[in-house]
C-alpha positions, -999 to +999 in steps of 0.1 A: +502-023+728+517-031+694+518-012+661+525-032+630+536-015+597+532-038+567+558-028+541+560+009+550+574+031+522+580+066+537+607+070+564+592+100+579+560+082+587+578+053+603+600+077+622+569+096+635+551+064+644+583+052+662+583+084+683+546+078+691+555+043+701+583+055+725+559+080+741+534+053+748+555+023+756+543+006+724+563-020+704+567-013+667+567-043+643+580-038+608+571-062+581+595-062+550+602-052+525+607-016+538+609+013+513+640+027+532+669+017+553+665+018+591+698+036+593+687+064+570+691+100+582+654+107+573+642+081+596+665+093+624+654+129+618+617+119+620+621+098+651+646+124+665+666+112+695+639+088+705+647+060+680+673+044+702+646+039+729+622+022+705+614-015+709+614-023+671+611-058+656+615-068+619+599-097+600+605-110+565+567-113+558+533-113+574+534-151+580+566-148+601+551-119+621+519-139+628+537-171+637+561-154+661+535-132+678+503-150+679+519-183+691+532-164+721+500-147+730+469-166+717+444-140+731+459-111+712+441-099+682+455-082+651+433-051+643+436-043+606+432-006+599+419-002+564+396+021+545+377-010+533+365-020+568+328-021+579+336-013+616+348+020+630+378+018+654+358+032+682+333+003+680+358-023+691+374-032+724+412-033+723+432-056+746+465-044+761+485-070+741+467-065+708+483-055+675+471-026+653+483-032+618+486-006+590+495-011+554+519+007+531+512+042+522+505+036+485+483+005+487+473-004+523+472-039+537+469-065+509+433-077+504+443-113+507+454-106+543+423-085+550+399-112+538+414-136+563+408-111+591+374-096+582+363-096+619+392-074+630+392-049+602+386-014+614+384+021+598+387+057+607+357+077+595+363+104+569+346+122+541+343+104+507+364+130+489+396+118+504+412+084+498+430+080+532+447+098+560+484+101+566+499+068+580+515+084+611+482+103+619+462+072+615+484+052+638+483+078+665+445+082+662+438+044+667+466+038+692+454+066+715+418+052+714+432+017+724+452+034+752+422+055+763+401+023+766+428+010+790+428+041+811+462+052+798+478+026+822+512+037+833+512+070+814+518+105+829+484+121+832+493+156+843+519+181+832+537+209+850+547+244+839+584+251+837+582+287+852+551+288+872+522+269+888+487+263+876+461+283+895+440+253+906 
């Protein structure tokens, strides 16, 4: 899977998303401009010691991202997570090489990009009193649904206690 952040602004969100990507074997794609430096201590703190294990790729703009990634994998789709979408994220079938894109915290994905991808716009349901969810939470919600649909392939499915054993 692939998570795409279009012009993220808050380093803690990107760091948390990076940690989720490491935990799931997901590639993180960052489309500039970024609202922070990738070497910043806030980003390292949010990603903790996982950041060095992250497969992160940077692009100057959306066009460069699309040209590099869709040319290599013509069957992959870019799912656009937006509060403006008509479809809920649980109503679509994610492919293992698909991209799930999120916009910047203050404005989301630009509408001119959304209009070109109307069929792949998805939303997370929420009450109308709130404008949006936190970016890192949204990325985790949609990514884990995509991974669930694929049977959590290659992921550890059981845990073990450190100082004991489960009864069953």
